[in-house]
DSSP file (Angstrom, degrees, kcal/mol; ACC not computed):
  #  RESIDUE AA STRUCTURE BP1 BP2  ACC     N-H-->O    O-->H-N    N-H-->O    O-->H-N    TCO  KAPPA ALPHA  PHI   PSI    X-CA   Y-CA   Z-CA
    1    1 A M              0   0    0      0, 0.0    30,-2.3     0, 0.0     2,-0.1   0.000 360.0 360.0 360.0 135.3  101.2  102.3   84.4
    2    2 A Y        -     0   0    0     28,-0.2     2,-0.2     1,-0.0    28,-0.1  -0.375 360.0-173.6 -72.8 155.7  101.2   98.7   83.0
    3    3 A G    >   -     0   0    0     26,-0.4     3,-1.1    -2,-0.1    26,-0.1  -0.750  42.7 -78.6-139.1-172.5  103.9   97.6   80.7
    4    4 A E  T 3  S+     0   0    0      1,-0.3    -2,-0.0    -2,-0.2     0, 0.0   0.770 126.4  45.6 -66.1 -26.8  105.0   94.7   78.5
    5    5 A L  T 3  S+     0   0    0      2,-0.1     2,-0.4     3,-0.0    -1,-0.3   0.439  82.0 113.3 -98.1   0.1  106.2   92.6   81.4
    6    6 A T  S <  S-     0   0    0     -3,-1.1     2,-0.2     1,-0.1    22,-0.1  -0.592  78.4-111.6 -70.6 127.3  103.2   93.2   83.7
    7    7 A E     >  -     0   0    0     -2,-0.4     4,-2.1     1,-0.2     3,-0.3  -0.409  14.7-145.9 -67.1 129.0  101.5   89.9   84.1
    8    8 A K  H  > S+     0   0    0      1,-0.2     4,-2.4     2,-0.2     5,-0.2   0.866 100.1  57.9 -59.3 -38.1   98.1   89.8   82.4
    9    9 A K  H  > S+     0   0    0      1,-0.2     4,-1.8     2,-0.2    -1,-0.2   0.884 106.7  47.5 -63.1 -38.6   96.8   87.5   85.1
   10   10 A T  H  > S+     0   0    0     -3,-0.3     4,-2.3     2,-0.2    -1,-0.2   0.905 109.7  52.6 -69.2 -41.3   97.7   90.1   87.8
   11   11 A I  H  X S+     0   0    0     -4,-2.1     4,-2.4     1,-0.2    -2,-0.2   0.919 109.6  50.0 -58.6 -43.5   96.0   92.9   85.8
   12   12 A D  H  X S+     0   0    0     -4,-2.4     4,-2.4     1,-0.2    -1,-0.2   0.877 108.9  51.8 -63.2 -38.3   92.9   90.8   85.6
   13   13 A K  H  X S+     0   0    0     -4,-1.8     4,-2.0     2,-0.2    -1,-0.2   0.890 109.2  50.2 -66.6 -38.6   92.9   90.1   89.3
   14   14 A V  H  X S+     0   0    0     -4,-2.3     4,-1.8     2,-0.2    -2,-0.2   0.942 112.2  46.9 -63.4 -47.3   93.2   93.9   90.0
   15   15 A R  H  X S+     0   0    0     -4,-2.4     4,-3.1     1,-0.2    -2,-0.2   0.898 110.2  53.6 -60.5 -40.6   90.3   94.6   87.7
   16   16 A Q  H  X S+     0   0    0     -4,-2.4     4,-2.5     1,-0.2    -1,-0.2   0.885 104.7  54.6 -63.2 -38.6   88.3   91.8   89.4
   17   17 A A  H  <>S+     0   0    0     -4,-2.0     5,-2.6     2,-0.2     4,-0.3   0.913 113.8  41.6 -61.0 -42.5   88.9   93.3   92.8
   18   18 A F  H ><5S+     0   0    0     -4,-1.8     3,-1.0     3,-0.2    -2,-0.2   0.930 115.6  49.0 -70.2 -45.2   87.4   96.6   91.6
   19   19 A D  H 3<5S+     0   0    0     -4,-3.1    -2,-0.2     1,-0.2    -1,-0.2   0.854 118.8  38.8 -63.1 -35.5   84.6   95.1   89.7
   20   20 A N  T 3<5S-     0   0    0     -4,-2.5    -1,-0.2    -5,-0.2    -2,-0.2   0.319 107.5-121.3 -99.6   7.8   83.5   92.8   92.6
   21   21 A Y  T < 5 +     0   0    0     -3,-1.0     2,-0.3    -4,-0.3    -3,-0.2   0.906  60.8 153.5  54.2  46.6   84.1   95.4   95.3
   22   22 A E      < -     0   0    0     -5,-2.6     2,-0.4    -6,-0.2    -1,-0.2  -0.749  48.2-124.0-107.8 151.0   86.6   93.0   97.0
   23   23 A S        +     0   0    0     -2,-0.3     2,-0.3    22,-0.2    22,-0.2  -0.767  48.6 144.9 -85.2 138.8   89.6   93.6   99.3
   24   24 A N  E     -A   44   0A   0     20,-2.1    20,-3.1    -2,-0.4     2,-0.3  -0.978  36.0-138.4-163.6 168.4   92.7   92.1   97.9
   25   25 A C  E     -A   43   0A   0     -2,-0.3     2,-0.3    18,-0.2    18,-0.2  -0.979  19.6-178.3-138.4 152.9   96.5   92.5   97.6
   26   26 A F  E     -A   42   0A   0     16,-2.6    16,-3.0    -2,-0.3     2,-0.6  -0.971  30.1-132.7-146.3 153.7   98.9   92.0   94.7
   27   27 A E  E     +A   41   0A   0     -2,-0.3     2,-0.4    14,-0.2    14,-0.2  -0.980  43.9 173.9-104.7 121.1  102.5   92.1   93.7
   28   28 A I  E     -A   40   0A   0     12,-2.7    12,-2.7    -2,-0.6     2,-0.7  -0.982  33.7-132.9-137.8 141.1  102.5   93.9   90.4
   29   29 A L  E     +A   39   0A   0     -2,-0.4   -26,-0.4    10,-0.2     2,-0.2  -0.836  35.6 170.3 -93.3 117.0  105.1   95.3   88.1
   30   30 A L  E     -A   38   0A   0      8,-2.9     8,-3.0    -2,-0.7     2,-0.4  -0.708  23.7-126.8-119.5 173.4  104.3   98.8   87.0
   31   31 A Y  E     -A   37   0A   0    -30,-2.3     2,-0.0     6,-0.2    -2,-0.0  -0.954  10.2-132.8-128.3 142.7  106.3  101.5   85.1
   32   32 A R    >   -     0   0    0      4,-2.4     3,-1.9    -2,-0.4     6,-0.0  -0.241  42.7 -93.5 -77.0 175.1  107.3  105.1   85.7
   33   33 A K  T 3  S+     0   0    0      1,-0.3    -1,-0.1     2,-0.1    -2,-0.0   0.837 129.3  55.8 -59.7 -32.9  106.8  107.8   83.1
   34   34 A N  T 3  S-     0   0    0      2,-0.1    -1,-0.3     1,-0.1    -2,-0.0   0.328 120.3-112.6 -83.9  10.1  110.4  107.2   82.1
   35   35 A R    <   +     0   0    0     -3,-1.9    -2,-0.1     1,-0.3    -1,-0.1   0.609  68.1 144.5  71.1  16.9  109.5  103.6   81.5
   36   36 A S        -     0   0    0      1,-0.1    -4,-2.4     2,-0.0    -1,-0.3  -0.703  51.8-115.5 -83.7 138.2  111.7  102.2   84.3
   37   37 A P  E     -A   31   0A   0      0, 0.0     2,-0.4     0, 0.0    -6,-0.2  -0.439  31.8-176.1 -77.4 145.7  110.1   99.2   86.0
   38   38 A V  E     -A   30   0A   0     -8,-3.0    -8,-2.9    -2,-0.1     2,-0.4  -0.989  18.3-140.0-140.8 129.7  109.0   99.3   89.6
   39   39 A W  E     -A   29   0A   0     -2,-0.4    25,-2.2   -10,-0.2    26,-0.7  -0.760  25.2-171.7 -88.7 134.6  107.6   96.4   91.7
   40   40 A F  E     -AB  28  63A   0    -12,-2.7   -12,-2.7    -2,-0.4     2,-0.7  -0.959  28.1-141.7-126.7 145.2  104.7   97.3   94.0
   41   41 A Y  E     -AB  27  62A   0     21,-2.7    21,-1.9    -2,-0.4     2,-0.4  -0.944  36.0-164.3 -96.1 113.2  102.8   95.5   96.8
   42   42 A M  E     -AB  26  61A   0    -16,-3.0   -16,-2.6    -2,-0.7     2,-0.4  -0.864  13.0-166.9-109.7 131.1   99.4   96.9   96.1
   43   43 A Q  E     -AB  25  60A   0     17,-2.4    17,-2.2    -2,-0.4     2,-0.4  -0.967   3.1-167.8-117.5 133.7   96.4   96.7   98.5
   44   44 A V  E     +AB  24  59A   0    -20,-3.1   -20,-2.1    -2,-0.4    15,-0.2  -0.974  10.2 171.3-120.9 131.4   92.9   97.4   97.4
   45   45 A A  E     - B   0  58A   0     13,-2.0    13,-3.3    -2,-0.4     2,-0.2  -0.969  27.8-131.6-142.3 125.0   90.0   97.9   99.9
   46   46 A P  E     - B   0  57A   0      0, 0.0     2,-0.5     0, 0.0    11,-0.2  -0.521  18.3-144.2 -72.4 141.0   86.5   99.1   99.1
   47   47 A I  E     - B   0  56A   0      9,-3.4     8,-2.8    -2,-0.2     9,-1.3  -0.933  17.7-159.7-107.9 125.2   85.2  101.9  101.4
   48   48 A R  E     - B   0  54A   0     -2,-0.5     6,-0.2     6,-0.3     2,-0.1  -0.761   7.0-137.0-108.3 149.8   81.5  101.6  102.3
   49   49 A N    >   -     0   0    0      4,-2.3     3,-2.0    -2,-0.3    -1,-0.1  -0.216  46.7 -79.6 -89.5-173.0   79.1  104.3  103.5
   50   50 A E  T 3  S+     0   0    0      1,-0.3    -1,-0.0     2,-0.1    -2,-0.0   0.680 131.5  56.8 -65.3 -16.8   76.5  103.9  106.3
   51   51 A N  T 3  S-     0   0    0      2,-0.2    -1,-0.3     0, 0.0     3,-0.1   0.229 118.5-110.9 -95.8  12.8   74.2  102.1  103.7
   52   52 A D  S <  S+     0   0    0     -3,-2.0     2,-0.5     1,-0.2    -2,-0.1   0.765  73.6 140.3  63.1  28.3   76.8   99.5  103.0
   53   53 A R        -     0   0    0     -4,-0.0    -4,-2.3     2,-0.0     2,-0.4  -0.872  59.1-116.4-102.2 132.7   77.3  100.9   99.5
   54   54 A V  E     +B   48   0A   0     -2,-0.5    -6,-0.3    -6,-0.2     3,-0.1  -0.540  38.0 169.9 -70.3 123.0   80.8  101.2   98.1
   55   55 A V  E     -     0   0A   0     -8,-2.8     2,-0.3    -2,-0.4    -1,-0.2   0.624  62.0 -14.5-109.7 -20.4   81.6  104.9   97.6
   56   56 A L  E     -B   47   0A   0     -9,-1.3    -9,-3.4     2,-0.0     2,-0.4  -0.974  62.6-112.7-167.8 173.2   85.3  104.7   96.9
   57   57 A F  E     -B   46   0A   0     -2,-0.3     2,-0.6   -11,-0.2   -39,-0.0  -0.940  14.9-143.3-118.9 141.2   88.4  102.4   97.0
   58   58 A L  E     -B   45   0A   0    -13,-3.3   -13,-2.0    -2,-0.4     2,-0.5  -0.921  23.3-175.7 -99.6 122.4   91.5  102.8   99.2
   59   59 A C  E     -B   44   0A   0     -2,-0.6     2,-0.4   -15,-0.2   -15,-0.2  -0.980   3.8-172.4-121.9 127.5   94.6  101.7   97.3
   60   60 A T  E     -B   43   0A   0    -17,-2.2   -17,-2.4    -2,-0.5     2,-0.4  -0.924   5.0-160.6-118.8 147.3   98.0  101.6   98.9
   61   61 A F  E     -B   42   0A   0     -2,-0.4     2,-0.5   -19,-0.2   -19,-0.2  -0.992   5.0-171.8-129.4 127.9  101.3  101.0   97.1
   62   62 A K  E     -B   41   0A   0    -21,-1.9   -21,-2.7    -2,-0.4     2,-0.5  -0.983  27.8-126.1-119.6 122.9  104.6   99.8   98.7
   63   63 A D  E     +B   40   0A   0     -2,-0.5   -23,-0.2   -23,-0.2     3,-0.1  -0.552  36.3 166.3 -69.3 115.8  107.7   99.8   96.6
   64   64 A I    >>  +     0   0    0    -25,-2.2     3,-1.1    -2,-0.5     4,-1.0   0.085  35.0 119.5-116.7  20.1  109.1   96.3   96.9
   65   65 A T  H >> S+     0   0    0    -26,-0.7     4,-1.8     1,-0.3     3,-0.9   0.882  70.9  58.9 -54.2 -42.7  111.6   96.5   94.0
   66   66 A L  H 34 S+     0   0    0      1,-0.3    -1,-0.3     2,-0.2     5,-0.2   0.833 108.1  46.1 -57.6 -33.7  114.5   95.9   96.3
   67   67 A F  H <4 S+     0   0    0     -3,-1.1    -1,-0.3     1,-0.2    -2,-0.2   0.645 111.8  51.2 -84.8 -15.8  113.0   92.5   97.3
   68   68 A K  H << S+     0   0    0     -4,-1.0    -2,-0.2    -3,-0.9    -1,-0.2   0.721 119.4  18.9 -95.0 -24.5  112.2   91.4   93.8
   69   69 A Q  S  < S-     0   0    0     -4,-1.8    -1,-0.3    12,-0.1     2,-0.2  -0.998  82.3-107.5-147.7 142.0  115.5   92.0   92.1
   70   70 A P        -     0   0    0      0, 0.0     2,-0.5     0, 0.0    -3,-0.1  -0.458  28.3-155.7 -69.3 140.1  119.1   92.4   93.3
   71   71 A I        -     0   0    0     -5,-0.2     2,-0.6    -2,-0.2     5,-0.0  -0.972   7.4-153.7-117.4 118.4  120.4   95.9   93.0
   72   72 A E        +     0   0    0     -2,-0.5     2,-0.2     3,-0.1     5,-0.0  -0.814  30.0 142.1 -97.8 126.1  124.2   96.1   92.8
   73   73 A D    >>  -     0   0    0     -2,-0.6     4,-1.6     0, 0.0     3,-0.6  -0.741  69.3 -73.3-138.2-168.6  126.0   99.2   94.0
   74   74 A E  T 34 S+     0   0    0     -2,-0.2    -2,-0.0     1,-0.2     0, 0.0   0.822 130.7  47.3 -62.1 -31.1  129.2   99.8   95.8
   75   75 A T  T 34 S+     0   0    0      1,-0.2    -1,-0.2     4,-0.0    -3,-0.1   0.698 123.1  30.7 -85.8 -18.5  127.8   98.5   99.1
   76   76 A T  T X4 S+     0   0    0     -3,-0.6     3,-2.3     3,-0.0    -2,-0.2   0.399  80.3 138.7-118.3   1.2  126.2   95.4   97.8
   77   77 A K  T 3< S+     0   0    0     -4,-1.6     3,-0.1     1,-0.3    -5,-0.0  -0.240  80.1   4.2 -55.8 126.3  128.4   94.4   94.9
   78   78 A G  T 3  S+     0   0    0      1,-0.3    -1,-0.3     0, 0.0     2,-0.2   0.394 102.4 120.1  82.1  -2.8  129.0   90.7   94.8
   79   79 A K    <   -     0   0    0     -3,-2.3    -1,-0.3     1,-0.1    -3,-0.0  -0.616  68.0-103.1 -94.4 155.3  126.7   89.9   97.6
   80   80 A C     >  -     0   0    0     -2,-0.2     4,-2.0     1,-0.1     3,-0.2  -0.277  32.2-108.0 -72.0 162.3  123.7   87.7   97.3
   81   81 A F  H  > S+     0   0    0      1,-0.2     4,-2.5     2,-0.2     5,-0.2   0.893 118.7  51.8 -57.3 -44.1  120.2   89.1   97.1
   82   82 A Y  H  > S+     0   0    0      1,-0.2     4,-2.4     2,-0.2    -1,-0.2   0.846 107.2  52.8 -68.2 -32.6  119.2   88.0  100.6
   83   83 A C  H  > S+     0   0    0      2,-0.2     4,-2.3     1,-0.2    -1,-0.2   0.918 110.5  48.5 -64.7 -42.1  122.4   89.6  102.1
   84   84 A S  H  X S+     0   0    0     -4,-2.0     4,-2.2     2,-0.2    -2,-0.2   0.908 111.4  49.6 -62.6 -42.5  121.3   92.8  100.4
   85   85 A M  H  X S+     0   0    0     -4,-2.5     4,-2.5     1,-0.2    -1,-0.2   0.915 110.1  50.8 -63.9 -42.8  117.8   92.5  101.7
   86   86 A F  H  X S+     0   0    0     -4,-2.4     4,-2.3     1,-0.2    -2,-0.2   0.912 110.1  49.8 -61.0 -43.5  119.1   91.9  105.2
   87   87 A M  H  X S+     0   0    0     -4,-2.3     4,-1.9     1,-0.2    -1,-0.2   0.895 110.7  50.3 -63.1 -40.4  121.4   95.0  105.0
   88   88 A F  H  X S+     0   0    0     -4,-2.2     4,-0.9     2,-0.2    -2,-0.2   0.936 110.5  48.7 -62.6 -47.0  118.4   97.1  103.8
   89   89 A L  H >< S+     0   0    0     -4,-2.5     3,-0.7     1,-0.2     4,-0.4   0.891 110.4  51.2 -63.1 -39.6  116.2   96.0  106.7
   90   90 A Q  H >< S+     0   0    0     -4,-2.3     3,-1.2     1,-0.2    -1,-0.2   0.878 105.5  55.9 -64.5 -36.7  118.9   96.6  109.2
   91   91 A S  H 3< S+     0   0    0     -4,-1.9    -1,-0.2     1,-0.2    -2,-0.2   0.709 100.7  60.3 -69.7 -17.9  119.4  100.2  107.9
   92   92 A Q  T <<        0   0    0     -4,-0.9    -1,-0.2    -3,-0.7    -2,-0.2   0.588 360.0 360.0 -83.8 -11.1  115.6  100.9  108.4
   93   93 A L    <         0   0    0     -3,-1.2    -1,-0.2    -4,-0.4    -2,-0.1   0.469 360.0 360.0 -78.5 360.0  115.9  100.2  112.2
């Protein structure tokens, strides 16, 4: 869901991708039902049938909030954003 801090320009680019049947990707700020902000890396791709007609869109969302804003907790308190990001990536291995 869009919110007050979602960039109008990004919203327009998303609409344009759908209107023009284009593949594209975006970083967009959306909001949960409880109105908390979440950053997503969004990919849009039209799916075509055998007649080359767009029949639906595939949309994927990857939560990138951690990379867009520092999150301080007991393990990252006082550390820079890039240190936090490095620690997160290492924990995923």
